[in-house]
C-alpha positions in Angstrom: -12.9 -12.2 4.5 -9.5 -13.6 3.5 -6.4 -13.0 5.6 -3.2 -14.0 4.0 0.3 -13.7 5.5 3.6 -14.4 3.9 5.8 -15.3 6.8 9.0 -14.9 4.9 8.1 -11.3 4.1 6.0 -10.5 7.2 3.3 -9.0 5.0 -0.4 -9.5 5.9 -3.0 -9.0 3.2 -6.6 -8.7 4.3 -9.8 -8.4 2.3 -12.0 -5.3 3.2 -15.7 -5.1 3.5 -15.9 -1.6 2.0 -14.2 0.6 -0.5 -10.6 1.7 -0.3 -11.6 5.2 0.9 -14.2 3.9 3.4 -11.8 1.4 4.9 -9.0 4.0 5.2 -11.5 6.4 6.8 -12.5 3.8 9.3 -8.9 3.0 10.3 -8.1 6.7 10.5 -11.1 7.3 12.8 -10.2 4.3 15.0 -6.6 5.6 15.3 -7.5 9.2 16.1 -9.9 8.2 18.9 -7.0 6.4 20.5 -4.7 9.4 20.2 -2.5 7.8 17.5 -1.0 10.4 15.2 -1.8 10.4 11.5 1.3 11.6 9.7 0.1 11.3 6.2 -2.6 9.9 3.9 -1.4 9.5 0.4 -4.0 9.0 -2.4 -1.9 7.3 -5.1 -4.8 7.0 -7.5 -5.8 10.7 -7.0 -2.2 11.8 -7.6 -2.2 9.6 -10.8 -5.4 11.2 -12.0 -4.0 14.7 -11.5 -1.0 13.6 -13.6 -3.4 12.4 -16.4 -2.9 8.7 -15.5 -5.4 6.1 -14.6 -5.2 3.5 -11.8 -7.6 1.7 -9.5 -8.1 3.2 -6.0 -5.0 3.0 -3.9 -4.1 4.9 -0.7 -1.5 4.7 2.0 -2.1 5.7 5.6 1.0 6.5 7.7 0.5 6.7 11.5 2.1 6.0 14.8 2.7 6.9 18.4 6.1 8.2 19.4 5.8 6.3 22.7 5.6 3.1 20.8 7.9 3.7 17.9 10.7 5.7 19.5 12.1 2.8 21.6 12.4 0.7 18.5 14.4 3.5 16.7 16.5 4.1 19.8 17.4 0.4 19.9 18.1 0.3 16.1 18.0 3.5 14.1 17.3 1.6 10.8 13.9 0.9 12.2 13.0 4.5 11.0 12.9 3.2 7.4 9.8 1.2 8.4 8.3 3.6 10.9 5.9 5.3 11.2 3.6 2.3 10.7 1.9 2.0 7.3 -1.2 0.4 5.9 -1.7 0.2 2.1 -5.3 0.0 0.8 -6.1 -0.9 -2.9 -8.8 -2.2 -5.2 -8.0 -5.3 -7.3 -9.1 -5.9 -10.9 -12.4 -7.5 -9.7 -13.3 -4.4 -7.6 -12.5 -6.0 -4.3 -10.8 -3.8 -1.7 -7.7 -5.0 0.2 -5.3 -3.8 2.8 -1.7 -4.8 3.6 0.8 -4.1 6.4 4.1 -5.4 7.8 3.7 -7.4 11.0 5.3 -6.0 14.1 7.2 -9.3 14.4 8.6 -8.9 10.9 9.8 -5.3 11.7 11.5 -6.5 14.9 13.2 -9.4 13.0 14.2 -7.3 10.0 16.0 -4.8 12.3 17.4 -7.3 14.8 15.5 -6.0 17.7 14.5 -7.8 20.9 11.3 -9.8 20.3 9.5 -8.0 23.2 9.6 -4.7 21.2 7.0 -6.1 18.8 4.6 -5.4 21.7 5.0 -1.7 21.1 3.2 -2.0 17.7 0.9 -5.0 18.5 -2.0 -2.9 19.6 -2.3 -1.5 16.0 -3.1 -4.9 14.5 -6.6 -5.4 16.0 -7.5 -1.9 14.9 -6.5 -2.7 11.3 -8.6 -5.8 11.4 -11.6 -3.9 12.8 -11.3 -1.3 10.0 -11.1 -4.1 7.4 -14.3 -5.8 8.7 -16.2 -2.6 8.7 
C-alpha cells in the first residue's frame, strides 16, 4: 500500500485494499463505533449517473466530533471551512482505490492555530489507515 504526502499542501493519499464503497463503509463503521458523528456521505459518481454522466467511483465522507472540532473553530472561526473532517475515496483509471485527507497539522497551520490543537484531530488518522488496509 502506498502512502504519499505532499507536505506543502498537507494532503495524504493512501492506496486502499478494497473498493471505494467498501473502504468508505469500513471507515464509517470504525467512526460510528467510537461515537464520531457522520454528517454526510456524498456519492459523486452516483450523483453523476443520476444526471446522465459517467465517472469512476468517488465518494466523500464528512465526519467529526464537536468536542474535538469546536475548540479549533472557537480559536479561529475560519477553521469551519475545513471542518468537519473529510476523507475522499476514488478509483483511478487502473481500477485501484485511493483515499485522501488533509492532515491535522496542515489544518492547524492553515488557520494559524496553536500546534497542540492538531491533537484534537489526530485520533482520526489511525482509523483512516485501518479502513484503507481493510
